[in-house]
OpenMM code with the backbone's topology and positions (N, CA, C; nanometers):
from openmm import Vec3, app, unit

residues = "MET GLU VAL VAL VAL ASN TYR MET GLY GLN THR ILE LYS LYS GLU ILE ASN LEU ASN LYS LEU LYS THR GLY CYS SER PRO CYS MET SER GLU ALA LYS LYS MET GLU GLN LYS ILE SER ASN ARG ARG VAL SER GLU ILE LYS ILE GLU GLU VAL LYS ALA ILE VAL SER SER MET PHE LYS LYS ASN".split()
positions = [
    Vec3(19.9473, -2.9413, 12.0108),
    Vec3(19.8018, -3.0583, 12.0420),
    Vec3(19.7586, -2.9949, 11.8666),
    Vec3(19.6232, -3.1317, 11.8576),
    Vec3(19.6033, -3.0675, 11.6587),
    Vec3(19.4740, -3.0436, 11.7301),
    Vec3(19.4216, -2.9893, 11.6322),
    Vec3(19.2535, -2.9433, 11.6340),
    Vec3(19.1574, -2.9863, 11.4852),
    Vec3(19.1026, -3.0452, 11.4931),
    Vec3(19.0045, -3.0137, 11.3779),
    Vec3(18.8509, -2.9338, 11.3687),
    Vec3(18.9234, -2.9398, 11.2469),
    Vec3(18.7818, -2.7963, 11.2496),
    Vec3(18.6706, -2.8651, 11.0957),
    Vec3(18.5443, -2.8831, 11.1167),
    Vec3(18.4311, -2.8994, 10.9860),
    Vec3(18.3730, -2.7423, 10.9783),
    Vec3(18.4418, -2.7368, 10.8528),
    Vec3(18.3973, -2.6098, 10.7978),
    Vec3(18.2937, -2.6124, 10.6554),
    Vec3(18.1731, -2.5888, 10.6504),
    Vec3(18.1492, -2.5839, 10.5398),
    Vec3(18.1436, -2.7182, 10.4736),
    Vec3(18.1272, -2.8081, 10.4589),
    Vec3(18.2013, -2.9047, 10.4490),
    Vec3(18.2860, -3.0068, 10.4408),
    Vec3(18.3760, -2.8897, 10.4665),
    Vec3(18.5440, -2.9260, 10.4815),
    Vec3(18.5927, -2.9703, 10.5949),
    Vec3(18.6976, -3.0014, 10.6207),
    Vec3(18.7906, -3.0672, 10.7310),
    Vec3(18.9081, -3.0383, 10.7293),
    Vec3(18.9403, -2.9192, 10.8406),
    Vec3(19.0732, -2.8663, 10.8022),
    Vec3(19.1219, -2.8546, 10.9733),
    Vec3(19.2838, -2.9608, 10.9539),
    Vec3(19.2757, -3.0332, 11.0539),
    Vec3(19.4335, -2.8814, 11.0345),
    Vec3(19.4846, -2.8595, 11.2148),
    Vec3(19.5480, -2.7657, 11.2907),
    Vec3(19.6380, -2.7899, 11.3066),
    Vec3(19.7539, -2.7859, 11.3227),
    Vec3(19.8463, -2.8207, 11.4217),
    Vec3(19.8568, -2.7140, 11.5398),
    Vec3(19.9312, -2.7093, 11.7134),
    Vec3(19.8688, -2.5775, 11.7223),
    Vec3(19.9631, -2.6069, 11.8705),
    Vec3(20.0563, -2.5277, 11.8812),
    Vec3(20.1574, -2.5291, 11.9621),
    Vec3(20.1663, -2.4864, 12.0883),
    Vec3(20.0899, -2.4618, 12.1593),
    Vec3(20.0516, -2.4333, 12.3341),
    Vec3(20.1918, -2.3409, 12.3635),
    Vec3(20.3388, -2.4304, 12.3440),
    Vec3(20.3827, -2.2918, 12.4053),
    Vec3(20.4280, -2.1454, 12.3625),
    Vec3(20.3718, -2.1423, 12.2340),
    Vec3(20.4261, -2.0310, 12.1729),
    Vec3(20.2975, -1.9692, 12.1661),
    Vec3(20.1689, -2.0058, 12.2459),
    Vec3(20.0185, -1.8857, 12.2438),
    Vec3(20.0815, -1.7563, 12.3049),
    Vec3(20.0326, -1.7036, 12.2452),
    Vec3(20.0816, -1.5733, 12.3842),
    Vec3(20.0229, -1.5299, 12.4822),
    Vec3(19.9090, -1.5904, 12.5274),
    Vec3(19.7810, -1.6221, 12.6206),
    Vec3(19.7807, -1.7253, 12.6391),
    Vec3(19.7153, -1.8073, 12.7624),
    Vec3(19.7116, -1.9063, 12.8273),
    Vec3(19.5636, -1.9559, 12.8150),
    Vec3(19.5298, -2.0875, 12.8169),
    Vec3(19.4037, -2.1452, 12.9146),
    Vec3(19.3518, -2.0790, 12.9965),
    Vec3(19.2267, -2.1117, 13.0301),
    Vec3(19.1735, -2.0235, 13.1303),
    Vec3(19.2513, -2.0304, 13.2783),
    Vec3(19.2251, -2.1841, 13.2655),
    Vec3(19.2214, -2.2515, 13.4196),
    Vec3(19.4520, -2.2678, 13.4422),
    Vec3(19.5300, -2.2237, 13.3445),
    Vec3(19.6583, -2.2127, 13.3452),
    Vec3(19.6691, -2.0700, 13.3501),
    Vec3(19.5302, -1.9714, 13.3384),
    Vec3(19.6090, -1.8170, 13.3749),
    Vec3(19.5890, -1.8428, 13.5000),
    Vec3(19.4348, -1.8379, 13.5725),
    Vec3(19.4165, -1.8169, 13.7219),
    Vec3(19.5378, -1.8905, 13.7811),
    Vec3(19.6131, -2.0494, 13.7814),
    Vec3(19.6717, -2.0937, 13.8464),
    Vec3(19.8412, -2.0106, 13.8655),
    Vec3(19.8865, -1.9363, 13.7285),
    Vec3(19.9733, -1.8487, 13.7640),
    Vec3(19.9721, -1.6928, 13.8157),
    Vec3(19.8215, -1.6385, 13.8098),
    Vec3(19.8078, -1.5292, 13.8540),
    Vec3(19.8310, -1.5828, 14.0562),
    Vec3(19.7511, -1.7215, 14.0577),
    Vec3(19.7758, -1.7789, 14.2100),
    Vec3(19.8941, -1.7612, 14.2564),
    Vec3(20.0454, -1.8247, 14.1171),
    Vec3(20.1146, -1.8548, 14.1806),
    Vec3(20.2027, -1.6596, 14.2194),
    Vec3(20.1553, -1.5655, 14.1672),
    Vec3(20.2400, -1.4891, 14.1351),
    Vec3(20.1741, -1.4156, 14.2802),
    Vec3(20.0524, -1.4790, 14.3027),
    Vec3(20.0069, -1.3714, 14.4683),
    Vec3(20.1136, -1.4168, 14.5681),
    Vec3(20.1475, -1.5583, 14.5519),
    Vec3(20.2391, -1.6212, 14.6244),
    Vec3(20.3277, -1.6249, 14.6767),
    Vec3(20.4177, -1.5399, 14.5401),
    Vec3(20.5807, -1.4843, 14.5066),
    Vec3(20.5602, -1.3449, 14.5631),
    Vec3(20.4327, -1.3158, 14.5288),
    Vec3(20.4567, -1.1526, 14.5196),
    Vec3(20.5788, -1.0363, 14.5412),
    Vec3(20.6447, -1.0903, 14.4513),
    Vec3(20.7309, -0.9728, 14.3713),
    Vec3(20.9241, -1.0198, 14.4660),
    Vec3(20.8803, -1.0765, 14.4838),
    Vec3(21.0174, -1.1430, 14.5672),
    Vec3(21.1279, -1.2072, 14.4143),
    Vec3(21.2520, -1.2413, 14.5152),
    Vec3(21.3043, -1.3226, 14.3255),
    Vec3(21.2933, -1.4407, 14.4257),
    Vec3(21.3706, -1.5174, 14.2976),
    Vec3(21.3489, -1.6528, 14.3102),
    Vec3(21.4650, -1.7312, 14.4177),
    Vec3(21.5338, -1.6399, 14.4444),
    Vec3(21.6367, -1.6622, 14.5448),
    Vec3(21.6351, -1.6061, 14.6973),
    Vec3(21.5255, -1.5651, 14.7516),
    Vec3(21.5096, -1.4952, 14.8368),
    Vec3(21.3650, -1.5786, 14.9328),
    Vec3(21.2992, -1.6659, 14.7665),
    Vec3(21.2374, -1.7592, 14.8794),
    Vec3(21.2455, -1.9289, 14.8938),
    Vec3(21.2627, -1.9676, 15.0354),
    Vec3(21.2834, -2.0421, 15.1066),
    Vec3(21.2417, -2.1623, 14.9808),
    Vec3(21.3005, -2.2964, 14.9878),
    Vec3(21.2469, -2.4240, 14.9676),
    Vec3(21.1795, -2.5069, 14.9483),
    Vec3(21.1138, -2.5024, 15.1147),
    Vec3(20.9755, -2.5575, 15.1976),
    Vec3(20.9072, -2.4821, 15.1218),
    Vec3(20.8765, -2.2924, 15.1041),
    Vec3(20.7426, -2.2369, 15.0438),
    Vec3(20.7220, -2.2983, 14.8880),
    Vec3(20.8496, -2.3104, 14.8270),
    Vec3(20.9064, -2.3407, 14.6745),
    Vec3(20.7522, -2.5148, 14.6631),
    Vec3(20.8224, -2.5614, 14.7548),
    Vec3(20.7374, -2.6495, 14.7581),
    Vec3(20.6247, -2.6727, 14.7899),
    Vec3(20.5945, -2.6153, 14.8742),
    Vec3(20.4104, -2.5554, 14.8741),
    Vec3(20.3678, -2.4931, 14.7957),
    Vec3(20.4415, -2.4101, 14.7113),
    Vec3(20.3236, -2.3191, 14.5725),
    Vec3(20.3054, -2.4031, 14.5025),
    Vec3(20.4510, -2.5138, 14.4511),
    Vec3(20.4089, -2.5808, 14.3246),
    Vec3(20.3854, -2.7411, 14.3612),
    Vec3(20.3109, -2.7827, 14.4898),
    Vec3(20.2311, -2.8500, 14.5478),
    Vec3(20.0786, -2.8231, 14.4659),
    Vec3(20.0270, -2.6699, 14.5713),
    Vec3(19.9140, -2.6573, 14.6013),
    Vec3(19.8392, -2.6832, 14.4752),
    Vec3(19.9194, -2.6447, 14.2948),
    Vec3(19.8779, -2.6421, 14.1390),
    Vec3(19.7995, -2.7721, 14.1531),
    Vec3(19.8578, -2.8627, 14.2407),
    Vec3(19.8165, -3.0180, 14.1753),
    Vec3(19.7301, -3.1062, 14.2794),
    Vec3(19.6398, -2.9887, 14.3582),
    Vec3(19.5148, -3.0475, 14.4520),
    Vec3(19.4510, -3.0043, 14.4099),
    Vec3(19.3695, -3.1112, 14.4180),
    Vec3(19.1907, -3.0695, 14.3878),
    Vec3(19.1862, -3.0217, 14.4237),
    Vec3(19.0401, -2.9251, 14.4005),
    Vec3(18.9394, -2.8733, 14.5326),
    Vec3(18.8348, -2.8862, 14.5792),
] * unit.nanometer
topology = app.Topology()
chain = topology.addChain("A")
for resn in residues:
    res = topology.addResidue(resn, chain)
    for name in ("N", "CA", "C"):
        topology.addAtom(name, app.Element.getBySymbol(name[0]), res)
């Protein structure tokens, strides 16, 4: 993602790699918290396929 900032008459272009950020954006963080609550400290191998499909599809539903 490229960010353009105009600072005191100077235009600064900066390339940001979203995969290397320590914190995510607010919508991403809230979705991650929802997924953690649904998984509730279980191993991925313990979760049934249908439940995985429901969790993933819930991320794409419009509220």
